[in-house]
N, C-alpha and C positions, 0 to 999 in steps of 0.2 A: 943739274941745277947750278953747278959751279961754273958753267961756261959763261964767259963775259956777255954774250948776246942773248942769254936765256930770257931776260925780262923784256926784250924788245917786243915780243908778242905777249901782251898782258894776259889775254884770255887763255892761250895755250899754257903759259906759265902757271896760272892759277889752277888750271885743270891738272897739271902734273903735280903741283903742290898738294892738291886735294887727294889725289891718288896715293901720294907718298904718305900723307897723314893717315889714310885709311889702312894702308899696309902696316904702318908702325903700330897702330892701335890693335890690329889683329895679332901681330907678333907679341905685343905686350900682354894681350889677353892669354895667349898660349903659354907664355912664360909664367904668368900668374897661376894658371892651372897646374903647371908642372911643380911650382913651389908648394902649392897647397897639397898636391898629391904626395910629395915627399914628406910634408908635415904630417899628413894623415898616416903614412907608414910608421912614423915615429910614435904617434899616439897609440896606434894599434899595438905596437910592440910594448909600450908602457902598460896597456890594458892586459896584455898576456902575462906580464910580469907581476900583475896583482894591483897595480895602481888604479885608482878610481878616476878615470878620465872620460867616462861615457858621455857626459854633457859636452865636453870639448869636441869629441868625435862627431856627435850629432850636429853641432854648430858648424863644424868644418865641412861636413858632408853637404849640409844645406847651402853653404857658400859655393861649394864646387858645383852643385846641381844648377844653381843660378847662373854661374859664369859659363858653364858648358852650354846651357840653353841659349844664353845670349850669343855665344860664338856660333852655335849651330844656326841661329837665325840670320846672322850676317853672312854665313856661308850660302844661305838660300838666296841672298841678294848678290848674285854673281852675274846678272845680266849685263849686257854691253853698256847700258846707260843707267844702271841702278844707282850709281853713286851721284848722279847729276841732280841739279835743281830741277824743278818741274813747273809746268803751267797747268793750272786746273781751271776748267771752264764749266759753268753751270748754266743750264737752260731750263726754264719752266716749261712743263708740258701743256697740253690742252686743258682747259678748265678755268681760265681767267684768274681771278683773285686767289682762289683756293690753291692752285698749283704755284702761283707766284709767291705766295706766303710760304709754301713748302720749300721752294728754291731758296728763299731767304733763310729758312731754318737750316738748310744744308750748308749754306755759306757760313753761318755762325758756327756750326758743328766743326767744319774744317779749320776755321780760324782758331777755335779752341784747341783742336788737336795739334795744330802747329805750335801753340803756346806750350802745351804739355811736352812736346818733343824738343823744345828749345830752338825751333826753327823760326824764321821770319816769314810771315804771310802778308804780302802787299796786294791790296785790291787795285788792279790796274785798269779795270773797266767795270762799270756798274750801270745797268739799264733798269731804272726803277719801274715797278708795276704801276698801273693806273690808280689803284686804290691802296694797295699794300704790297709788300714783298718786292720781288724783282723779276724782270723778264729774263735777264742774263747777267752773268758776272764772270770776270776772269781774275785769277789770283796767281801772282808770281810767288812760288814757294821756294825758299832757299834754306838748305840744310843738308847735312850728311845723309846720304841714301834717301833723299826726299822722293825721287822718282821711284826708287825700288819699293818703298812702302806705298806711296799714293797710287801707283798703277793698279792696285787692288780695287780702287774705287770707281774705275771706269765702267759705266753702264747706267741703266735706268733704276732709279730709286723710287719706291712706292710707299705712300703714306695713307693709312686708314685712321680716321678720327671723326669725332663730332665737330662739324665745322663751326668755328667762331663767327663765321660770316653768314650763317644760315639761321634766320630767326626761328625756324621750325626745329632747330637742333637735330637735324638729320645727319646720318653718317655719310661721309664723303671719302672717295678714293682719289688721291692726287699723284701725279707723276712728275719727276724732274730728271733730266739726264745730266750725267757728269762725264767729262772727258779729261784725261790726264795725259800730258805729253812731256817728254824730256826737253829741257831747255838746251837746244843745240847751239854749240858755239862754232867759231870759224874753222875749227879743226875738222869738222865734218862738212863735206860739200853737199849743198842743196842748191841746185841751179835755179836761179830766179832772174828772168830777163825784165828789165825796166819796162819794155814795151808791153809786157803782159800784166802790168799793174795799173790800177786806177786808184789814185789817192785823193780822198776828200777830207776837207777840214770842216769842223762844225763846233758849236758851243757845247761844252759839257753840260750834262743834266743828271740829276740823281737825287739821293735822299738828303743831300746837304753836306756841309763840312768838306772833307777832302774830295768828295765826288763832284763838286760843282766848281765851275770856273766862270770868269766874266769875259773871257776872250775866246776867239775861235781857235783854241789850241788843241782840241781833241782831233784825233786822226782815225780815219777809216780807210783801210787798204783792202782792195779787192783783187784777188788773183784771178784774172779773167778765164784762163783755160780750165781751171778747176772750180770756178765760182766760189772760191774760199774767201771768206770775209773775216777780218780781224779788226778790232777797235781798241784804242787806248786813250784814256782821258784823265789819267791820274796826275800827271805833271802839269805845271803852268807853262812849261816850255814845249812848244810845238815840236822842236827838234828832238827832245827827249822822248816825247810820246811816239814820234815816228820810229826812233830807234827801238823802243820797246815793242811797237806793233810789228816791226820787221822780224824781231826775234820770235814773236808769237807766230808769225806767218811761216818762218822757216821750220819751226817745231811742228806746225800743223801739216805742212807739206811733207815733212819727213815721216810723220805718223801715217799719212795717207799712203805713202809709198810702202811702208812696212805692212800696212793692212792689205795692200794688193798682193804683196809677196806671201803673206799668210794665207790669203784666199786661194792663191795659185797652188801653194803647197798642200792645202786641204783637198783641192780638186785632184791633184796628182796622187794623193793618198787614198782617194775614193771616199773621203769623209765629208760630211756636211756639218759645219760648225758655225755657231753664231760668233762672228768676229767683229770687233769694233764696239761702239758705245750705244748701240740701239737695243741691246737685250737687257731685260730686267734681271737685276742681280740680288736685290735685297728688299725686304718688306719691313716697314716699321708700323706696327699696329698699336694704337693708343686706346681705342675702344672697338669692340666691347670687352676685350681683354688686353693685356700689355705684353708685347712680344716683338723682338727684332730678330729676323731670321734671314740668313744668307742662303739664297737658293742654289748657289754653286757648291758650297761646302757643307750645308745643312747645320752650320754652327748657329746657335741662337742664344739670346739673352732675354730674361724676363724683366729687365730694367731699362726701358727705352729712354728714360730721362737721363740716366748716366751716359748712355751712348750718344744721345743728342748733345750732351755737354762736352763731347770730344774724346770720350774714352773708347777709342776705336781699335786699340792694339790687338785685342783678342780676335776680332774679325779679320784684321789684316794678316795677323800671324797664321790664322787658320787657312786663309787663302794661299799664303806663301808656302805653307807646309803641303797643301794639296797640289800646288804647281810643282813642287820639288818631287813629290811621289810620281806625278805624271811624267816628269822628265826622266826619272829613274826607270820607269817602265819602258 
């Protein structure tokens, strides 16, 4: 970082700076555990000599357990892109207003989760539903280990409840899909030819406020070979929207390539796996009983309201622990 030309490439410099910060925090965490372990040895020695320090020992052990659990979690976040920012996309499933309202609930849940983690969550695309909710939305999430945590949310999310849109008060099941991709910078090559792109501009539309514009500044980019479509309408500047849309496209194409590799590896291993974002991962039941259950880890909670308010860490940590066990095997 001391090289004179280091900051010439801003994105690469920021990536290196972020990695340095993560390494420094991990070293500091290890040093803190070492210090507390030494302090614990001293307290135990005092206890053996007859001094009453049991309360101090219990408090220090609790602190050690908390710090060790925290560092164990970050050690599980050792994937190639886990430290990166990410792009989260939500799409309502079949079912019209009901599933579109569920997609809106998921968007709110993830924005709340970002707040709790101290991350920024910026809605860069919002396609409103006809009556309520949303058809689709994309969020740029920036924060340390954002992708590492949020990758646990990729898949189909299922809601069971008494529909507020049904006059007969019947129980409905709704689905929405979530896809999470690392935000890929220029240090990773993703080949995109201009001749393969179709770029359309249009006027933003949405629920109001930041989602609406009065000029044709919204951008839709279609990657013709893969039929991949990304849109961005958050900024008033067409140029900024195009830049963001291209970042989203690079991330999407990179994710598609990774998916192909995973599928090929599964075939070579003779395994059949659900790879990608089409498989159901979690159920949220509000009626006739209350339960959120992750179908991959079997982790569950009887408090859906708390989960829907963004308290997702227990589900994400259970997923990361399961993935770490699978890797160890």
